[in-house]
C-alpha positions in Angstrom: 60.1 45.1 -20.6 60.6 41.3 -20.1 56.9 40.8 -19.6 56.1 42.6 -22.8 58.7 40.5 -24.8 57.3 37.4 -23.3 53.8 38.4 -24.5 55.1 38.8 -28.0 56.7 35.5 -28.2 53.7 33.7 -26.7 51.2 35.4 -29.1 49.2 32.6 -30.8 49.3 32.1 -34.6 46.5 33.6 -36.6 45.4 30.2 -37.9 44.5 26.7 -36.6 47.7 24.6 -37.3 45.9 21.4 -36.8 43.1 22.3 -39.4 45.8 23.6 -41.7 47.7 20.4 -41.5 44.5 18.4 -42.2 43.9 20.4 -45.3 47.4 20.0 -46.6 47.1 16.2 -46.0 44.1 16.2 -48.4 45.9 18.2 -51.0 48.9 15.8 -50.9 46.5 12.8 -50.9 44.7 14.0 -54.0 47.6 15.3 -56.0 50.7 13.5 -54.8 53.9 15.1 -53.6 55.0 16.6 -56.9 51.5 17.5 -58.0 50.8 19.5 -54.8 52.0 23.1 -55.6 52.9 25.5 -52.8 50.1 27.8 -54.1 47.7 24.9 -53.9 48.8 23.9 -50.5 48.8 27.4 -49.0 45.4 28.2 -50.7 43.8 25.1 -49.2 45.5 25.7 -45.8 44.3 29.4 -45.8 47.8 30.8 -45.0 50.6 32.7 -46.7 53.7 30.9 -47.9 55.6 32.8 -45.2 53.2 31.4 -42.4 53.5 27.9 -43.9 57.4 28.1 -43.7 57.2 29.4 -40.3 54.8 26.9 -38.9 55.7 23.7 -40.9 59.0 24.3 -42.7 59.5 23.8 -46.4 57.3 21.5 -48.7 59.2 18.4 -47.8 59.1 19.1 -44.0 55.4 19.8 -44.4 54.9 16.5 -46.2 56.7 14.6 -43.4 54.3 16.1 -40.9 51.4 15.2 -43.1 52.5 11.6 -43.5 52.7 11.2 -39.7 49.2 12.6 -39.5 48.0 10.2 -42.2 49.6 7.3 -40.4 47.9 8.1 -37.1 44.6 9.0 -38.8 43.4 7.4 -42.0 46.0 4.7 -42.1 45.6 3.8 -38.4 43.7 0.7 -39.5 47.1 -1.1 -39.9 47.8 -0.7 -36.1 44.3 -2.0 -35.2 44.6 -4.9 -37.7 47.9 -6.0 -36.1 46.0 -6.5 -32.8 43.7 -9.1 -34.3 44.0 -12.4 -32.4 44.7 -14.5 -35.6 46.9 -13.9 -38.6 43.9 -14.3 -40.9 42.2 -11.6 -38.9 45.2 -9.4 -39.4 45.3 -9.8 -43.1 41.4 -9.3 -43.4 41.6 -6.2 -41.2 44.5 -4.8 -43.4 42.7 -5.3 -46.7 39.3 -4.2 -45.3 40.8 -1.1 -43.9 42.6 -0.4 -47.1 39.4 -0.7 -49.0 37.5 1.6 -46.7 40.2 4.2 -46.4 40.9 4.4 -50.2 37.1 4.7 -51.2 35.9 7.0 -48.6 33.4 9.4 -50.2 34.6 12.6 -48.4 38.2 11.9 -49.1 40.5 11.6 -52.1 40.6 8.0 -53.4 43.7 5.9 -53.3 46.5 6.0 -50.7 48.5 9.2 -49.9 51.7 7.1 -49.5 51.1 5.4 -52.8 50.0 8.5 -54.7 52.9 10.5 -53.6 55.4 7.8 -54.6 54.1 7.1 -58.1 55.8 10.1 -59.7 58.8 11.9 -58.1 61.6 13.5 -60.0 65.1 14.2 -58.8 63.8 16.9 -56.4 61.6 14.3 -54.7 64.4 11.8 -54.0 64.2 12.4 -50.2 60.3 11.9 -50.3 60.6 8.8 -52.4 63.1 7.3 -49.9 60.8 8.4 -47.0 57.9 6.6 -48.6 59.8 3.5 -49.3 60.9 3.4 -45.7 57.2 4.0 -44.6 55.9 1.1 -46.8 58.8 -1.2 -45.6 58.1 -0.3 -41.9 54.5 -1.4 -42.4 55.5 -4.6 -44.1 58.1 -5.3 -41.3 55.4 -4.9 -38.7 53.2 -7.4 -40.5 56.0 -9.8 -41.0 56.7 -9.7 -37.2 53.1 -10.3 -36.4 53.1 -13.3 -38.9 56.2 -14.7 -37.4 54.6 -14.8 -34.0 51.7 -16.7 -35.6 54.2 -19.3 -36.9 56.0 -19.5 -33.6 52.6 -20.0 -31.8 51.6 -22.8 -34.3 48.8 -20.9 -35.7 50.4 -20.8 -39.2 52.0 -23.9 -40.7 55.7 -24.4 -39.7 56.9 -24.0 -43.3 55.2 -20.6 -43.8 57.5 -17.8 -44.8 56.2 -14.8 -42.8 58.1 -12.4 -44.9 56.7 -13.5 -48.2 53.2 -13.6 -46.6 53.5 -10.1 -45.3 54.8 -8.9 -48.7 51.8 -10.6 -50.3 49.3 -8.9 -48.1 50.9 -5.4 -48.2 51.3 -5.7 -52.0 47.6 -6.6 -52.3 46.8 -3.5 -50.1 48.8 -1.2 -52.3 47.2 -2.7 -55.4 43.8 -2.0 -53.9 44.9 1.6 -53.3 46.0 2.0 -57.0 42.7 0.5 -58.3 40.7 2.8 -55.9 42.5 5.8 -57.3 41.6 4.6 -60.7 37.9 4.7 -59.9 37.3 1.0 -59.0 34.3 0.8 -56.5 34.4 -0.3 -52.9 32.3 -3.4 -53.4 34.5 -4.8 -56.3 37.7 -4.1 -54.3 36.3 -5.9 -51.2 35.3 -8.9 -53.4 38.9 -9.0 -54.8 40.3 -8.9 -51.2 38.0 -11.7 -50.1 39.0 -13.7 -53.1 42.7 -13.3 -52.4 42.2 -14.5 -48.8 40.5 -17.7 -49.8 43.9 -19.3 -50.4 45.1 -18.4 -46.8 47.6 -20.9 -45.3 45.8 -23.5 -43.1 47.6 -25.0 -40.1 
């Protein structure tokens, strides 16, 4: 009896959870949090609403899992950029990564984190707060990296690492909005290059 019960509990789901999460990410990325309906999500994921709730929780919990996947996948260029040996290399990597990710032919244009934050009503307050924290965390990581560049003498002593980090991340989010509006990759990269021509010199 115990063996039979154990077998029931251990029975695998009838779908690939990783693939379903990938498809949900693309729906949220294209339509934003509020624009992604449960019917649209479950249809893309190829599962029933019951299965979605059982595997991922409600829509907000699903979005939290999707945001984690996006951070570790399409948005992983930030972590790679922070490993660049110079502050200018960090900024260049962030903007180039944003341009690549937000204009990829096989993916929705724009940034999932920006798209989902642009329009959220009262029901999306928790998601809006989540995304604000997500953006601020990214900015804080960049600020810490720029602070190190100041401490090591790579950036001028009077450089404000917080302001510089906000400048770079604001540019990145602006690129994402422009990409979602249909501006092409080459034009966005030219804008990023122009923005970095005024980079602080030590």
